[in-house]
N, C-alpha and C positions, 0 to 999 in steps of 0.2 A: 040496345042502343048504347048503353054505358060500356058494355063489353067491347064494342067496336071502337069507341072513343079511346078506351085504354089501349087497345091494340094499335091504333094509329099513333097515339102518343109514344108508345114503346118503340115503334118503328122509327119515328122521328128522332127519338133519343139515340137509337143505334146509328142512324145515318149521321147525326151530328158528331158522333165519336169516331167515325171511320177515318182512316188516315187519308191524306192528300194523295191522289193518284200519281204514280211515278211518271216522269216526262218521257217524251219520245227520245230526247237526247240521252237520258239515263239508259233506256233500252238499247239505243244504238251502241253505247259504250259497254253494255252487258248483254251480248247477243244470246248467251245461253239462257239467261233469265227471261229475255224477250220471247224466245221460242217456247219456253214452258208456259208463260202467261198466254201467249197466242194460242197454244194448243188447248189450254184450259178454257179459253173463250170460245173456241170452236166446239168444244165438248159441252158448253153451256154451264160449266161450273164456275166461271168467272165472268163478270159483266162490268159495264160502265166505261168511263173515259180511259181507264187503264188498258182496256182491250184495244181501243183506237190507238193509243200511244205505243203499245207493244207492237201492233201491226206496222206502224210507221217506223219504229225502231228496227224491226226485222227487215223492212224494205230498204231502209237507209244502209244497214250493214251489208245487205246483198249488193246494193249499188256500189258501195265502197270496194267490196271484193272484186266485182266485175271490172271496176276502173283500175284497180291494182293489177289485175291479170292483163288488162289491155296495155297498160304502161309497161309491164314486164316484157311484153312482146316486142316493144320498141327499144329496150335497153341493149347496150352493147356488151354487157357483162357476160 
């Protein structure tokens, strides 16, 4: 019983010290980092809100690339 309490308190202490997850806008601005985190999440070595944010950042970066390619098709250059 006491061993479990110590383990729970240790985990709570570690969780309190973990850094704030990076935002989706951060990952959109850093697509290489977003891809690394998203791959780690898919592999199960990374978890939490940062996974959601990395996936959103990857999707936003891909959307921006597609829009830029679309616009380029209409340019007169």
